[in-house]
Phi, psi and omega in degrees: 000340184286347185262001178246146346290163184255140175288130183295162186290121184289339183282347181253147173294121180262151188302309184237025180094179182285131185174193176257119188259142179225142168283146181254149163077323196208151176266005183308306178284341169295317175292322179298314178300310182297323178294313185266327180274333183233023172055037183069010177261080189210165172221160180229135175233151174264131176229155171245145180240112184258099183225149179285154187299318183291356176255359180251124173257109184257097184270008179254308188244013182230099187301322179297318177296318181296319173296314182297322180291323173296323182286323175300315177303309183304322177284341184293328181301315181298319176299316176300318179293327176288324177299314179304313181301331180268358178285141179258349181251132180293325177298322181292321185293319180295319180294315177299321184300320176296312175301320179302314176298321175301317178296318174300326175281357177079026182280107187301315179302324176285323177299319182285327180294311177302306186303321178282315186299318185259013176050054178269342178233153182243026183267141176268329188223134180237125173254125182218162175221168170224177175232042181264006184284142178291334186275353181279151173232147182258124176241126176279144177288319183221146178298146180056032172236158178280333183297136180207166178245134175252123185226138349276156173266149176271108182254136175221154172238145171245132168250126185279155189311320188286356179248012186309320189292344181273356182263127184237124176288135175256307183192160174281129181251318183209143349292155179295146174078018184263355188300000000 
């Protein structure tokens, strides 16, 4: 039990950066991930995360946070160029130029990496979702219109290392009887 939750692998590019990842609301995608990503060799535990609202960036259910984050990304390009200009090492400049291009391309893992490395954001928890699941379906609100609803969405939260103490284990979920 002491090894859960586990910190993700720092050597791999992570979706929202290095931290503790959690599926939200349901264990549905936890099972999908375990079956396909871990060849059915997995367990699921339920946790609660007690964090103040000002430390959570909710990119799923909070329009204000979504707009603020868009504005942050737009301003990030200028900040990276300033950081590059202040670099004393040509190898660091070269590395940052590559990351700058990834930010221009909208690569979130790079955006969060830079934002965290240079302390440009002060969030401890990020909630995000995608619509790349094979289990998701698209439903149009009206015929011949583009507006649609995607169900279900894959929602995850990352809790960064400095907020580890706010993660509380509730119970063992799967497999049953393993506590």
